[in-house]
FIKOLVEX-137801 format. One line per 10 residues: number of its first residue (from 1); their letters; for each residue x, y, z of N, C-alpha, C. Coordinates in pm, whole numbers, plus 50000, padded with zeros to 5 digits. Atoms other than C-alpha are relative to their C-alpha. Last residue first. Layout:
REM FIKOLVEX-137801
NUM) a) X,Y,Z,X,Y,Z,X,Y,Z ~ ...
This chain:
REM FIKOLVEX-137801
92) svnpgkfygd) 49957,49861,50044,55458,46454,68854,49908,50076,50102 ~ 50138,49922,49908,55493,46110,68974,50050,50118,49938 ~ 50039,49895,49987,55652,45853,68685,49919,50140,50109 ~ 50027,49920,50137,55607,45505,68731,50063,50136,50036 ~ 50097,49996,50026,55806,45297,68926,49976,50054,49876 ~ 50097,49928,50069,56107,45146,68896,49860,49991,50003 ~ 50113,50006,50165,56270,44885,69139,49974,50139,49944 ~ 50111,49957,49939,56623,44905,69215,49869,50007,49992 ~ 50025,50116,49930,56953,44751,69099,49890,50074,50053 ~ 49860,49976,49913,57068,45037,68895,49978,49905,50126
82) etepanrlae) 49854,49896,50006,56736,45061,68735,50100,49980,50105 ~ 49915,49928,49853,56436,44826,68790,50073,50022,49919 ~ 49941,49932,50074,56073,44712,68571,50099,50047,50090 ~ 50002,49934,50122,55831,44472,68594,50097,50074,49952 ~ 50051,49839,50050,55961,44333,68915,50022,50030,49862 ~ 50114,49998,50084,55995,43946,68973,49974,50159,49973 ~ 49980,50112,50115,56363,43917,68991,49832,50003,49938 ~ 50036,49929,50139,56402,44218,69214,49982,49918,49913 ~ 50116,49890,49987,56420,44093,69559,49939,50055,49856 ~ 50148,50050,49970,56582,43796,69469,49881,50127,49997
72) esdlsereed) 50050,50091,50144,56857,44000,69286,49910,49918,50078 ~ 50066,49915,50110,56876,44222,69579,49971,49950,49944 ~ 49834,49855,50030,56940,44018,69889,49953,50020,49856 ~ 49946,50037,50150,56612,43814,70011,50127,50120,49970 ~ 50096,49937,50068,56637,43819,70412,50003,49988,49859 ~ 49951,50001,50117,56737,43646,70686,49881,50047,49931 ~ 50050,50130,50065,56594,43712,71031,50100,50044,49871 ~ 49943,50001,50138,56610,43956,71314,50023,49881,49903 ~ 49949,50119,50027,56357,43976,71507,50094,50019,49884 ~ 49943,50045,50133,56180,44276,71654,50118,49905,50009
62) prmvnvldae) 49822,49964,50047,56000,44261,71948,50033,49971,49864 ~ 49908,50112,49988,55630,44215,71900,50140,50080,49997 ~ 49884,50030,50165,55394,44560,71882,50048,49895,50093 ~ 50070,50151,50070,55085,44565,72147,50097,49918,49907 ~ 49926,49963,50174,55282,44794,72374,49950,49843,49969 ~ 49900,50147,49997,55044,44806,72725,50046,50012,49811 ~ 49921,49995,50115,54883,45145,72824,50074,49848,50019 ~ 49866,50163,50004,54692,45116,73088,50028,49981,49886 ~ 50035,50091,50075,54489,45489,73075,50097,49832,50040 ~ 49889,49983,50135,54553,45747,73327,49943,49861,49949
52) rdvepvedlt) 49895,50133,50010,54278,45765,73516,50094,50040,49930 ~ 49897,49978,49928,54010,46101,73645,50119,49881,50005 ~ 49947,50092,49952,53709,46018,73379,50136,50047,50073 ~ 49862,50009,49970,53533,46344,73303,50058,49863,50053 ~ 49923,49980,49893,53152,46354,73315,50152,49931,49921 ~ 49920,50118,49918,52968,46313,72976,50142,50040,50110 ~ 50095,50089,49875,52756,46613,72939,50084,49890,50045 ~ 49995,49936,49914,52947,46719,72673,50028,50015,50139 ~ 49892,50051,49989,52891,46466,72470,50030,50061,50106 ~ 50016,50075,49925,52527,46575,72456,50124,49970,50094
42) efyelidafq) 50037,49939,49836,52622,46903,72345,49990,49883,50087 ~ 49879,49936,49971,52801,46723,72055,49981,50081,50138 ~ 49915,50141,49933,52475,46497,71983,50138,50068,50074 ~ 50056,50008,49856,52297,46871,71982,50070,49837,50055 ~ 49921,49888,49924,52557,46954,71695,49907,49914,50116 ~ 49873,50076,49977,52479,46611,71509,50047,50153,50123 ~ 50003,50146,49925,52104,46687,71523,50139,49964,50051 ~ 50063,50034,49906,52122,47034,71369,50010,49918,50133 ~ 49906,49899,49925,52332,46935,71109,50009,50083,50139 ~ 49893,50117,50000,52069,46677,71002,50068,50097,50103
32) rtfqdvedda) 50041,50122,49903,51775,46972,71019,50125,49888,50062 ~ 50016,49925,49856,51960,47190,70835,49961,49908,50094 ~ 49869,49989,49958,52053,46895,70568,49987,50102,50168 ~ 49974,50122,49937,51677,46811,70520,50154,50010,50089 ~ 50064,50037,49855,51603,47154,70482,50059,49879,50072 ~ 49947,49938,49951,51877,47185,70193,49924,50003,50163 ~ 49940,49997,49948,51757,46923,70062,50134,50055,50070 ~ 50030,50076,49903,51436,47061,70042,50115,49892,50035 ~ 50036,49963,49814,51610,47327,69890,49955,49927,50034 ~ 50171,49931,50040,51769,47150,69595,49985,50025,50133
22) ldvraleavh) 50127,50054,49887,52143,47119,69646,49841,50068,49988 ~ 50146,49912,50092,52405,47136,69412,49927,49910,50087 ~ 50177,50124,49978,52740,47001,69577,49865,50122,49996 ~ 49988,50038,50189,53105,47188,69465,49852,49910,50046 ~ 49971,50142,50047,53204,47145,69835,50006,49950,49863 ~ 49829,50054,49974,53292,47511,69913,49986,49867,49974 ~ 49942,49921,50078,52896,47553,69765,50158,50014,49996 ~ 50001,50038,50108,52762,47316,69997,50059,50063,49851 ~ 49935,50104,49994,52895,47464,70299,49949,49917,49890 ~ 49835,49997,49994,52783,47760,70192,50068,49925,49979
12) rveepsvadd) 49949,49965,50135,52423,47633,70108,50113,50047,49988 ~ 50021,50147,50059,52400,47463,70449,50057,50062,49877 ~ 49931,50035,49976,52494,47822,70634,50063,49864,49894 ~ 49839,49927,50116,52262,47974,70413,50131,49955,50074 ~ 50030,50060,50143,51983,47696,70556,50109,50086,49921 ~ 50081,49917,50084,52078,47841,70912,50000,49925,49856 ~ 49930,50005,50076,52261,47587,71181,49896,50074,49898 ~ 49865,50026,50000,52140,47626,71519,50066,49988,49905 ~ 49919,49939,50064,51846,47738,71394,50079,50008,50016 ~ 49954,50045,50130,51676,47404,71434,50060,50161,49999
2) sm) 50117,49974,50126,51640,47458,71782,50086,49948,49904 ~ 49957,49935,50090,51826,47193,72072,49940,50112,49815
């Protein structure tokens, strides 16, 4: 793949969108790196597809009922509670 797959102007544009200031040598470096990344993706396009279904296995254990804490025990060590619930900071 040629280095013009990604232009320096595109690198500068992406850097501007990300609010990142790049020096000219960094723009050149990222231009080459982006071109290399795109070349890797082209290599992946050459990998043949496999026609088989995946052997899916449930790795989760079955749910088991067991005793849990009552509300009073659960709230005992909470820094703040309100009306029988945990109280957390306000989210704005």
